[in-house]
C-alpha positions as CSV (number, residue, x, y, z in Angstrom):
1,X,0.0,-0.2,-0.2
2,X,1.4,3.1,-1.1
3,X,1.4,6.5,0.7
4,X,-0.2,9.8,0.0
5,X,3.0,11.0,-1.8
6,X,2.8,13.0,-4.6
7,X,6.1,13.3,-6.9
8,X,7.5,16.6,-8.0
9,X,7.3,18.4,-11.1
10,X,11.1,18.1,-11.5
11,X,10.4,14.1,-10.6
12,X,8.1,13.7,-13.1
13,X,10.5,16.1,-15.8
14,X,13.0,13.2,-14.9
15,X,10.9,10.2,-16.2
16,X,9.9,12.1,-19.3
17,X,14.0,12.6,-20.4
18,X,14.0,9.1,-20.6
19,X,13.7,8.2,-24.6
20,X,11.3,5.7,-25.4
21,X,12.4,2.8,-27.4
22,X,15.3,2.5,-25.3
23,X,16.8,-0.1,-23.1
24,X,17.4,-0.5,-19.5
25,X,20.8,-2.2,-19.4
26,X,21.3,-3.0,-15.9
27,X,19.0,-3.2,-12.6
28,X,20.1,-2.9,-9.0
29,X,18.3,-3.1,-5.3
30,X,20.2,-1.7,-2.7
31,X,19.4,-3.7,0.5
32,X,18.9,-2.8,3.9
33,X,20.9,-5.8,5.7
34,X,21.1,-6.5,9.3
35,X,24.3,-6.8,10.1
36,X,23.4,-7.9,14.0
37,X,21.7,-11.2,13.1
38,X,23.1,-11.6,9.4
39,X,20.5,-15.3,9.4
40,X,17.6,-12.9,9.7
41,X,16.1,-12.7,5.8
42,X,14.5,-9.2,6.3
43,X,14.3,-7.7,2.9
44,X,13.9,-3.8,2.6
45,X,14.4,-2.5,-1.0
46,X,15.9,1.2,-0.2
47,X,16.5,2.2,-3.6
48,X,16.0,1.0,-7.1
49,X,18.8,2.0,-9.7
50,X,18.1,1.7,-13.2
51,X,20.9,1.6,-16.1
52,X,20.0,2.8,-19.6
53,X,21.9,2.2,-22.9
54,X,22.2,5.8,-23.3
55,X,24.6,5.8,-19.9
56,X,21.5,7.9,-18.3
57,X,20.9,6.8,-14.6
58,X,17.6,6.8,-12.9
59,X,17.4,6.1,-9.2
60,X,14.1,5.6,-7.1
61,X,14.7,6.3,-3.4
62,X,12.9,6.0,0.0
63,X,12.5,9.9,0.9
64,X,14.1,11.4,3.9
65,X,10.6,11.4,5.3
66,X,9.7,8.1,4.7
67,X,6.1,9.0,3.5
68,X,7.1,7.9,-0.5
69,X,9.9,7.6,-3.0
70,X,11.9,10.1,-5.0
71,X,13.3,10.0,-7.9
72,X,16.8,11.3,-8.5
73,X,19.5,11.0,-11.1
74,X,22.5,11.3,-8.6
75,X,23.2,9.0,-5.9
76,X,26.0,8.4,-3.9
77,X,25.8,4.6,-2.7
78,X,28.9,5.1,-0.3
79,X,27.7,7.8,1.4
80,X,24.3,6.5,1.8
81,X,25.5,3.4,3.2
82,X,27.8,5.4,6.1
83,X,24.8,7.1,6.9
84,X,22.9,4.1,7.6
85,X,25.4,2.3,9.4
86,X,26.0,5.6,11.9
87,X,22.4,5.6,12.1
88,X,21.7,2.7,13.2
89,X,25.0,2.3,15.2
90,X,26.2,-0.5,13.1
91,X,23.2,-2.8,13.2
92,X,22.0,-2.5,9.4
93,X,24.4,-1.9,6.5
94,X,23.5,-0.9,2.9
95,X,24.0,-3.9,0.0
96,X,23.5,-3.2,-3.9
97,X,22.4,-6.4,-5.8
98,X,22.3,-6.8,-9.4
99,X,18.8,-8.3,-9.8
100,X,19.0,-8.0,-14.0
101,X,18.3,-11.7,-14.0
102,X,16.0,-11.2,-11.9
103,X,12.4,-13.4,-13.3
104,X,10.7,-9.8,-13.0
105,X,12.9,-8.1,-15.1
106,X,15.1,-10.5,-17.6
107,X,12.3,-10.7,-20.0
108,X,11.2,-7.1,-19.8
109,X,14.5,-5.5,-20.2
110,X,15.5,-7.6,-23.4
111,X,12.7,-5.3,-24.7
112,X,12.8,-2.0,-25.4
113,X,11.1,0.7,-23.3
114,X,7.5,2.0,-24.5
115,X,7.2,4.0,-21.7
116,X,7.8,5.5,-17.9
117,X,5.7,7.7,-16.3
118,X,4.1,8.5,-12.7
119,X,0.7,6.9,-12.0
120,X,-1.9,7.7,-9.5
121,X,-4.9,6.4,-7.6
122,X,-8.4,7.6,-6.9
123,X,-8.1,5.7,-3.5
124,X,-7.7,8.2,-0.2
125,X,-4.7,8.2,1.0
126,X,-2.8,6.3,-1.9
127,X,-0.2,7.8,-3.2
128,X,2.2,8.0,-6.6
129,X,3.6,5.1,-7.9
130,X,5.9,4.5,-11.2
131,X,5.1,2.6,-14.1
132,X,7.6,1.2,-16.7
133,X,6.2,-0.1,-20.0
134,X,8.3,-2.8,-21.9
135,X,7.3,-4.5,-25.2
136,X,7.5,-7.8,-22.9
137,X,5.2,-6.2,-20.2
138,X,5.0,-3.7,-17.6
139,X,6.6,-3.4,-13.6
140,X,5.3,-0.8,-11.1
141,X,7.4,0.9,-8.8
142,X,5.8,1.6,-5.6
143,X,6.3,2.6,-1.8
144,X,5.2,0.4,1.3
145,X,6.2,1.9,4.4
146,X,6.6,-1.7,5.9
147,X,8.7,-3.2,3.4
148,X,10.2,-0.3,1.8
149,X,10.1,-0.1,-2.4
150,X,8.2,-2.7,-4.0
151,X,8.8,-3.7,-7.5
152,X,5.7,-6.0,-9.1
153,X,4.2,-6.5,-12.2
154,X,2.0,-3.8,-13.2
155,X,-1.7,-4.2,-14.7
156,X,-3.9,-1.2,-15.7
157,X,-7.2,-2.2,-15.0
């Protein structure tokens, strides 16, 4: 369930700069990792990182207020990792994982991008999310306060 977060006009403009027909060349999730209990398989996606064939990068990152997520083109993984470790006294860290071969992404990123845009639910209390449409299918990136960013198949009803 998304929060009532709304993207800024600058964030929407970043999405419009992604060219139709371009291809995603890499996908990374930045996950919180429990350093105190490494066997605890708590998965919390803090950031989704997309690379495009024209060297452009987009980062979908949980915002500072923890009310939704931001869309940015500039992101310092090492700095974020250090801040998280300091904030949680070394009990949490950030790990960057290549997920391009994951079932959700692998077939989609083989095909050209048809569109990437902000979607808005009409349900009270729900917020903006992003849909990414490829020739092979569509995905959505959304925010949930309990589990962080979520990526799932997008079904436009």
